[in-house]
N, C-alpha and C positions, 0 to 999 in steps of 0.2 A: 944566109941572112945576116952575115957579119956587117954588111953595109948599113942595115937598119940600126944595129947596135952602135955603129960609128956615128951615124947621124944623131941619134938620141943622146949619145955621150957629148957630142959637140954642142948640142942645144943646152944640155945641162951645165956646160961650162960658162954659159951666158949668165948664170946666177939668177938674180931676181928678174931678169929680162925674159925669162921663160918659165911657164908653169905647165907641167904635164900631169895628166890624170893617171890614176892606176889603170892597168889594162882592162879591156872589156872581157866580160864573161863569155865563154864559148857559146852558151845558150843565146845570149844577146846577138852575137855575130850570126848564128844560124837563123834566128828569128828575123833579123833585118834582111838577110839574103833571101829568105823565103818570101817575105813581104814584097820585096822589090822584084822577085822572080829572076834573080841573077846570082851567079857565083862570082865572088870577088877574087881577084888574083891572089896567089899565095903571099906575095909581098905585102899586100894591103892587109890581109888577115893577120900576118905576123906583126905588122906595125901596130894594129889595134889590139893585139894580145898584150903588147908591151905598154901602150898608152892609149887610153880611150879618149882621144882628143888632146889638143895642146894649144897653147898660146905662146908661140916661140918668137924669139928675137924682137922683143918689144912690140909684139902684135903684127909684125910683118908677115908672119905665117900663122894662120889660125885654122886649126883642123877641128871639125865638128866631132862630138862624141857619136858613137854608133847609134844610140837610141835616146829618146827623150823628147824635147820640145821641137818647135818648128825648125830650129837650126841644128838638126842632127842628120846623120847620113841617111837614116830611114825616112826622114820627112822633108828635108830641105828642097829637093827638086820639085816635089808636089806643091810645097808652100810658095815657091817662087812662081810656078805656073799659075796657081790660083790668083796671084797678084799680077798676072798678065806679062810676066817675063817670058821671052821666047826660049824656054829651056826645052830642047828636044827630048822625046821620050827615052832615047838611048843614053842620055847623060845623067849620071848619078853624082850630084854635088856633094863634096866632102869638106870644103873649107873656103877660105878667102885670104886676101892679102892685107886686110884691115883698112883698105883704101877704096873699096868698091868693086874690085875684080874678084870673081868667084872662080873656084877650081873644081873640076869634076873629072870623072872617069867615063870615057865613052865605052859603054858595055851594052852592045846590042842585044835585044831580046831574042832575035833570030840570027842564026849563023854563028860561026866561030871566028873571032878575030882577036888580034893582040890588043889589049886595052891601051887606050891613048889618053894621056892627061890633057885636058882642055881648059883654057882660061876663057871666062866669059866676061 
């Protein structure tokens, strides 16, 4: 997981251009995985243990907190679907680029596959 530490360290060097939250509680991570019926990849869990969402590099990378409002990992996909966005059931949204493109993880409910990062 040294890669995650290096990414977070590089973001922190951007100073006021980056805000990172404290890490997510293990119970919150477990609750959201249960709610969504998916197991997040180890790298995603480790990232969220270190920072529960971030606004990095002047808003060019915005990562949702694990739980909370409509724009959280636990709620974002459903919120967009309710607003008629064509978000597939296997896609778990986790952030955006601050300019309208969304980021998600392709985590199928059935079958085992390597997670894929998807831009919407």
